[in-house]
C-alpha positions as CSV (number, residue, x, y, z in Angstrom):
1,X,10.1,7.6,9.6
2,X,7.1,9.6,8.6
3,X,3.5,8.9,7.7
4,X,1.7,11.0,5.2
5,X,-1.9,10.8,4.1
6,X,-2.4,10.0,0.4
7,X,-5.6,9.7,-1.5
8,X,-5.7,5.9,-1.1
9,X,-4.6,6.0,2.5
10,X,-1.4,6.1,4.6
11,X,2.0,6.4,2.9
12,X,5.0,5.4,5.0
13,X,8.5,6.8,4.4
14,X,11.5,5.3,6.2
15,X,15.0,6.8,5.8
16,X,18.2,5.2,7.3
17,X,21.3,7.3,7.3
18,X,25.0,6.5,7.8
19,X,27.4,8.0,10.3
20,X,27.9,11.1,8.1
21,X,24.1,11.7,7.8
22,X,23.9,10.5,4.2
23,X,21.1,8.3,3.0
24,X,22.0,4.7,3.3
25,X,18.5,3.4,2.5
26,X,15.1,4.9,1.8
27,X,11.9,3.0,1.5
28,X,8.3,4.1,0.7
29,X,5.3,1.8,1.4
30,X,2.2,2.8,-0.4
31,X,-1.4,2.3,0.9
32,X,-2.3,-0.5,-1.5
33,X,0.5,-2.7,0.0
34,X,-1.5,-2.9,3.2
35,X,-5.0,-2.9,1.7
36,X,-4.5,-5.9,-0.6
37,X,-4.9,-8.0,2.5
38,X,-8.2,-6.3,3.2
39,X,-9.4,-7.3,-0.3
40,X,-8.4,-10.9,0.4
41,X,-10.4,-10.9,3.6
42,X,-13.4,-9.3,1.8
43,X,-13.4,-12.1,-0.8
44,X,-13.3,-15.0,1.6
45,X,-16.0,-17.5,0.8
46,X,-17.1,-15.5,-2.2
47,X,-17.4,-16.6,-5.8
48,X,-14.6,-15.7,-8.1
49,X,-17.1,-13.7,-10.2
50,X,-17.3,-11.2,-7.3
51,X,-13.6,-10.3,-7.7
52,X,-14.0,-7.5,-10.3
53,X,-16.6,-5.7,-8.2
54,X,-14.7,-6.0,-5.0
55,X,-11.4,-5.1,-6.7
56,X,-12.9,-1.9,-8.1
57,X,-14.5,-1.1,-4.7
58,X,-11.1,-1.1,-3.1
59,X,-9.5,0.7,-6.0
60,X,-6.0,-0.7,-5.3
61,X,-2.8,-0.1,-7.3
62,X,-1.5,-3.1,-9.2
63,X,2.0,-1.7,-9.5
64,X,2.4,-0.4,-6.0
65,X,2.5,3.2,-7.0
66,X,-0.1,5.2,-5.1
67,X,2.0,8.3,-4.6
């Protein structure tokens, strides 16, 4: 496991290997995955018309590709 700093925040890489040391699984979690929850908290008790402004303030990735 390793954490790298990306321009939107922390990028987490996790590699799992088999008994011969070959990759069995590899997963990357981008910063937006974690920050969407922050946007949801920021919008609590707000009007839906505030969503575009808040969304652009957080500048999150829709497709989960911040790398």
